[in-house]
GUMARLUM-49946 format. One record per residue (C-alpha): y negated, x negated, z. Coordinates in steps of 0.001 Angstrom, whole numbers, plus 500000, padded with zeros to 6 digits. Each point is the difference from the previous one (the first is absolute). Example, Ala and Ser with C-alpha at 12.3 -4.5 7.8 and 13.67 -1.06 7.14 Angstrom:
# GUMARLUM-49946
504500487700507800;496560498630499340;
# end
This chain:
# GUMARLUM-49946
500068499934500102;496513498606498753;497384502696500530;498556500686503394;501506503032501653;497292502274501833;500531501500503114;497677502662501386;500317500970503813;498556503400500644;499346500354503619;497905502300502367;498360497320501894;498914496290499848;502863498410501515;503055502197498971;500943497896496917;500531496995502332;501802501763502550;502048502156497792;500824497715497114;498682496418500928;503381498285499419;500280501504496353;496196499362499269;500221496123501208;503220499475498177;498187501929496710;496862497563500159;502131496979500939;501955500460496521;496779499999497997;499565503666499763;497170502429500699;499055502426502645;497404502482500598;499342502179503171;498520503250500129;499018501400503293;499120503762500028;497949500079503279;497488497738501412;501961499495503444;496773500975502024;502280501739502585;502260497268500938;498421498439503054;499562500718503695;496358499004500288;498596499306496737;499623502845497425;498202501656496921;498244497560497383;500357497017502187;503497500213500112;500486501008496406;498047497002499202;502092497567502230;503160501403498440;498571499641496679;499231496094500725;503481499626501628;501846501707496874;498434497658497595;500447497019502157;503790500880499960;499791500898496015;498448496499499572;502991498255501161;502215501898497507;497257499336497240;500224503929499758;497470502614499402;499433502661502491;498353503451499600;499031502230503022;498877503408499595;497251501274502252;502298502915501282;499843500754503952;502875498571501628;502202502808501313;498620502633497707;501709499227496615;500978502867498077;501999500170496776;496988501662497941;499424500396496363;497171497650499993;501831497202501905;502953500562497574;497910499297496971;498661497081501697;503425498786500671;501124500654496514;497110497900498653;500646497048502259;503731499629499206;499143500529496251;497435497278500155;502241497660501781;503238500969498032;502509498687502508;503537499149499463;501114501078503523;497983502510502426;501004499620503671;498618502738502577;500959502012503113;502738502504500304;499079503387499987;501730500661503485;498032497277501699;498562500795503253;496406499348499086;497847502897498425;498222497554497910;503415498340498815;501369503455499201;496787501048498023;500103496355498227;503797500803498756;499114503294499039;497094498709498004;502212497684498241;502680502665499338;497363502192498654;498450497395497645;503253498658498476;500711502141497291;496430500613499094;499701496280499255;501258500672496594;498017502907499306;497011499315497625;497841503266501181;500348499189503711;497294497416500827;499098499697496496;497565497162500393;502680497713500475;503045499572497626;503263501110501220;503011497725500723;502791499884497497;502705499002502657;500171501571503440;500327496888502482;502790500398502600;498916500810503524;501508498808503321;499347501374503169;499874497671503175;502628500526502788;499332501859503258;502157501253502905;499009503783499775;502637502409499235;498326503192499358;500144501826497741;502188497285498395;500913496332501398;499196496870497931;502504498971497331;500214496255499235;500452499575496093;498640496424499825;500155497404502910;498476496707499638;500415496765502076;496441498909501309;500840497330502389;498059497507498044;497059501971499957;499442500803503837;497455497307500519;498225501309496868;499810503364501231;498795498947503272;496987498347498383;499178502882498143;500189502311503355;497980497269501713;497082501074497921;500039503421501231;498892499092503558;498507503185500908;503408501548499537;502692497578501115;498033498524503077;498059503015501145;500659503561498687;504064499984499689;500654498136503273;497690502324501571;502098502832498592;503177498778501149;498889498593503523;500605496300498882;498128497024501429;498911497331497296;499634496588501134;496642498054499742;501844497142498555;502828499382497519;499025503293498554;501941499451496812;503283499285501840;499642503259501867;499125501781496656;502956498392498335;502447501351502782;498426503634499784;500013500210496489;503491498454499482;501618502877502185;499709502262496914;501478498034497221;502773498801502671;500926503969500556;500003500683496349;502256496880499290;502500501365502907;499929503454498581;500483499495496227;500980496317499594;502012499187503172;501299496271499789;498265499399496510;496643498924501593;497713499884502934;497030501644498349;499833502673497438;497883502853498437;501711502933498414;498634502657497737;500754503424498573;499828500800496332;497654503264499150;501615502232497509;496364500461498770;499547496652498829;501358498171497045;503392498415499707;500315497099502662;502335497146498818;499837497461502489;501793497515497834;496719499509498042;498587498761503426;502034497064500427;497498497885501875;500376502243502982;503413499523501749;502044503302500207;502222500618502644;502913502149498923;500448502945502102;
# end
């Protein structure tokens, strides 16, 4: 494969890409391919002290710092955090953004995710998918000739249907890279999320603490979907709404046979 493959992560918040698919993203970029991150809200509700425009600007800076490490583009919509709705106007905006980037793969949240913004994001992606090829919808942007495959990130929620691991990848060599990306989101990983979980963050060796805290998720994914095959993994579910997903075309990502 000689051409660059383009991955578009569509998330609700400015740190969702790194938390949900950081291992895949780091591996994708390390192989010389291209990533773009689209955040559908400004993240301005995610802090116990800072709020409003000040928090939105802080999270914008953090997201751009993380994206810079990937040499990736990041777009953040000015939609209120916690208030995302799958409206027709936002659907049209999303169709336009996807068409302009023309990704080879879309990664997003699962419709059964716990967070209303995540579910709304998944709904918007689902509603936009077929229309990507319809010329008379968002007629100011040329339609796509082919639908990109869509993958859902793993989660632990079972209602109304539990996550199904269709594609599992080994992320052991990418943990350090993901930690560097997350370290850019300091308001979240050292302040907001520890606050919501009742965790104490040390003043020194914060990266070491962050690695241990973050690594618990890919460890658990590996135990559940790749037991005995790797210590760290990410798993994804194939959405029936997207194009055909053929992991043999992504040979630069180490697939684990389920």
